[in-house]
N, C-alpha and C positions, 0 to 999 in steps of 0.2 A: 667859361668865364676866363677873362684875360689874366695874365700873370704880370703884376707890376714889377718890372725888373730893376728899375732905378727910381729913387725918390726924385720928384720934380720933373720927371719926363712922362710923356704920354704912355699909358699902359700898352705894352706890346705882348702878344699872346703866344703862349705855348713853348713847349720844349724844343721843337725844331728851330724856332727863331733864336732862342738863347744858345743852343748848341752851335748853330752856324755862326753866330756873332762871336762866340768864344774861339771857335776854330779859325775864323778869319783873322781875329786879333792875334792868336798864337802864331799864325803864319807870318804876319807882319812883324811881330816882335822877335821871332827867331832870326829874321833877316836883319832887323835894325839893331838889336842888343844881344842876341844869342841866348841860349838856354839859361846861362848863369844870371842874366839880367831880368829874368821873368819871375815875378812873385804873383801870388794869388791876387793881391790888390791891384798890381799893375796890369795884369791880364784882364781883370774885370773892368777896370777903368777904360782900357783900350777898347773893350767890347761894348761898353756902355751898359753894363749890367751890374747887379749887386754882387759883391765878392763872395757871398755865401753860396751862390749858385755854381761856382767853379767846382767845389767839392760835392755839392748836391747832385750835379749831373755827371761828373767825371770821376769823382773820388780823389783825384790828385792831379797836380800839374803835369806829372809824367804821362798820365793817361790822356790829358788834353793834347800834349805834344805828339804822342804816338798816334792818336786818332787824326791829328792834323796831317801827319805824313801819310797815313793810310788813305785818307780822303783825297789828298793831292795825287798820290800814286794812282788811285782808281781812275782819275781823269786822264792822266798821262798815258797809262796803259791802254786805255780805250783809243786815244789818239794814235799811239804807236801801232796798235793792231790794224787800224784803218790805213795807216801809212804802208805797212808791209803787205797788206792785202791789195793795194792799188795796182792797176795794170800799167806799171811804168818800169823802166829798166832798173836793175839792182843798183847800179851806180847812182841813179837819181834818188833812190831811197836812202842810200848811204849819205849822199850830200845833204839831204834834208835832215836826217838824224844827226849828222855832225854839226849842222847849223843850230840845232837845238842845244847840243852839247856846248858849243862855244859862244853861245849868246842868249838865245831866247829862253832858256830854262834856268837862268842863274838863281832865281828865287827858290825853285825846287832843290837845286843843288845845295844851297846854303841850309835849307831846312834838313835835308838828308844828312849832310856832314855834321851839323849841330847835334842831331839825334844819335849819329854814330858815336860821337865822342861821349855823349851822356850814357850810352848803353855799355860802354866798356866796363863800368862798375855796377851795372844794374841788369841782373839776369832776366827779369820779366820784360824789360824794354828790349834787351838783346834778342829775345825770341820773337818779339813783334817785328823787329827790323829784319830778322832772318826771313820772316814770312813775306815782307815787302821785297826783299832780295829775290826770293823764290818766284814772285810774280814777274819780275823783270827777266829772270832766267827762262821762264816759260815762254814769254813773248819772243825772246831772241832765239830760243831753241826752235820754235815754230817757224820763225822768219828765216833762219839760216839753213834749215835742212835742205831745201832745194838749191839755193845758191852754192852751198858747200859742194854738192855734186856737180853743178854746172861749171864751177870754177876749178874743179878737181883739186880742192884743198885737202891735202893728205894729213888730216888731223881729225881725231874723234870729235864729234859734234859737241859734246860736253866741254872738251878742251877749247874749241873755237869760241863757244859762248863765254867761257871763263876768261879767255884772252881779251875779248872785246869788252867785257864788263870791267876787267882790271884796267884796261887802257882808259876807258871812260872815267873810272874812279880816280885813276892817277892824274888825268888831266884836270878833273874837277878839284881835286885836293891842291894841286900845284897852283891853279888859277886862283883859288880862294886864298892862297898864301902869297899871291902877287908874282908868281913865277909862270912865265909862258914860253920860256926858251925851248925851241925845237918843236913846239906843238904844231905850228902852222906847217913846218916842213914835213913832219911825220904824217899829218893828215893829207897833205898834198901828194906825198909818195903813195899812200894807200889809194887815194883817189885815182892817181895815174895808173896804178897796177890794175885796179878794177876796170878803168876805162879801156886799157889795152886789151882786156879779155872779154869785153862786152860785144 
């Protein structure tokens, strides 16, 4: 039996539809208005569902937002694993990844940064974001193990992964704040360093 999710609209059925609609709306709203601008009613309206279903399916707005980031991360982690597994030079993988960082993934970056800020005072959300961070660290640890040896980078693998993640986060945070000074030059220098050693 279909679940009538909004008055005056055709019945659309089932939990998967409603959950996806809410997660898609949460993603859009995090980018457009930030977490502080998201209420249960606003989220439900953007999703085209009854506002009671937000808490029925997710329990809280925070759970919707965390699941939004987790779902988004799952898609990007799959993409990154495929990128790093490809039979192309390391420098080409780096260029593709930095292209995502400096342009193609702005929506994900805004979602990630919004939830990081929200998690500073929310232990439950902080642990969920730590799990997302661990997924990214696992991808990079796997991806950098071989190149670290090939390029003779004299740094523990965990430290190299942390350096790259911190670099990425710093660029994301500054760009979200309207600051891009030196980013292009830094990435060009790293690109050149990799190119010389390829």
